[in-house]
Every structure is written in structure tokens, then in C-alpha cells.
C-alpha positions, 0 to 999 in steps of 0.5 A, spaced: 069 784 352 071 777 351 075 778 346 079 783 350 079 780 357 081 773 354 088 776 353 090 778 359 091 774 366 087 778 371 082 776 376 074 777 374 069 779 379 062 779 376 057 782 381 049 782 379 044 786 382 037 788 382 031 793 384 028 792 390 021 789 387 019 783 390 019 777 387 018 770 388 017 764 382 020 757 382 026 760 378 028 766 382 025 765 389 028 772 391 032 777 388 039 774 391 037 769 386 036 773 381 042 778 382 046 771 382 044 769 376 045 775 372 052 775 374 053 768 372 049 768 366 055 773 364 061 769 367 058 763 362 057 768 356 065 770 357 067 763 358 063 761 352 068 766 348 075 764 351 075 767 358 079 762 362 073 760 368 078 759 374 080 767 373 073 768 374 067 770 380 060 771 380 056 774 385 049 776 387 048 783 391 040 782 390 037 789 391 041 791 397 046 796 393 042 801 389 045 806 385 038 810 384 032 811 387 028 805 387 022 809 387 021 810 379 021 806 373 028 809 370 031 808 377 029 801 378 032 799 370 038 802 372 039 798 379 037 792 374 044 791 373 051 787 373 058 790 373 064 786 371 071 788 375 077 786 373 082 786 378 089 788 378 092 782 383 089 777 387 090 782 393 085 787 390 080 782 388 079 778 395 078 786 397 072 787 391 070 780 393 069 781 401 065 788 400 063 789 392 066 793 388 061 800 390 063 799 397 071 798 396 073 803 402 079 807 403 081 802 409 080 796 405 084 798 399 089 800 405 089 793 408 092 791 401 097 796 401 100 794 407 100 786 405 103 789 398 108 793 401 106 799 397 105 806 400 098 811 400 102 815 395 102 809 390 094 809 390 090 815 387 083 817 389 078 818 383 071 821 383 066 818 378 062 822 374 056 820 378 060 823 384 062 816 388 069 815 390 074 809 387 081 807 389 086 805 384 094 804 383 098 810 379 101 806 376 098 799 374 102 793 376 102 788 369 101 789 362 094 790 362 092 796 358 088 800 363 085 805 359 081 800 354 077 797 361 076 802 366 071 806 361 065 805 364 059 803 359 054 808 361 048 805 357 044 801 362 043 794 359 035 793 359 033 786 362 028 782 364 026 780 371 
């Protein structure tokens, strides 16, 4: 992934998440620290593989944005995840940083459009395979090969707490 990302100037926001299982160790006093460390480790790997560090940010969301039911082992496994968000421009990065990639609303996107002098017609609403709705520009603003970066990785990565 770093080989692809290092070719472009786009901002990168790495989000870490956990399940809701209690954790309290010297290294990870809570799920906040665990999720932040999960994101930071990916940022570090990207940096070690040539992605410019000034383009990246790492943030931990703890257990507060589950995508599956924490009542099952499979759900908890999927909730222990990281998301890499590649922004098309700095304004979009600020919206993602404020809300998290899975929480960006139509209102948040609208505020970016107002600042950018674009119109809602420049955006498209896309429903993902799991029923979530995301918003994106109909036409990319730069030479980034969007198709190479918008295909989600659907195989959960095994992680240890």
C-alpha cells in the first residue's frame, strides 16, 4: 500500500478502533490508547516504506464506533480494525479528522462544498456493500488514481489486544 500512496501528495488519515472489551495494562491503560497505538503503528509502517510523515495523522476512536455487534467473537474481531483514509484535498481531510471517516455526514460534506465553491451536484452519494452511505466527488480533483485506492480491503486483519 505504501508503494502506491507514496507516489501522491494526498493527506492520509489512519483511524484505529477496538472492541468493547475492557483493557488495562501498563502499555494500554484503556481502549483509547490501544486504538491510537493501532493507528500509529500503521502510520509508522507507511513512513518506514517511503510515505512522507507530514501527510499523515493517526487517531484512536476506542470502542465507540463499532461496525459489528460486540456481543459475538466475530463482531469483536471485526471491530478491532484500522481504516486508512486518503483525502482528495486538505478541506476533506479536516472534515474526516473532525468526524471520523465513518461518521462524515451530508452536512459535513456540504460545509466543505461551500468553502470550495462546489455544488452538491458535484458530489455523489454512494452506498457501500454493508449498507453505509458515503459521499465523494463525482470527478476527482487531482491525478490520484481513485480506483486503485477506493477498493476496500474486505478481509479482516487479525490483531491481538
